[in-house]
C-alpha angles and dihedrals in degrees: 000000000000117000104260098214105053106137098254132089118274121266122243090257090052092048090051089049091051094048091050091048089048093053090054091038096237103116116149121236094237092052088044090054090045091051096046096041100041107014127089117235093221091060092052093043089052094046093044090050091051092047090049093053094048091049091050090048091050092049091049091048090051093051089045090052092046093048090048092050094046095049092066 
């Protein structure tokens, strides 16, 4: 795996991994240090918002599917 503290901003893939890890509460200390030291808050806020919206839409879709299947 990449060295998390390398002196440059995290890549899109690293930011996505950080957002998923934060959602589950399992972020490592090295990655958190990288994010706070080299990452831009606006990027994490934007990706976190998109992740949250997608998560909500998936949940709504699953509930709609369950409601549709039980109505038969």
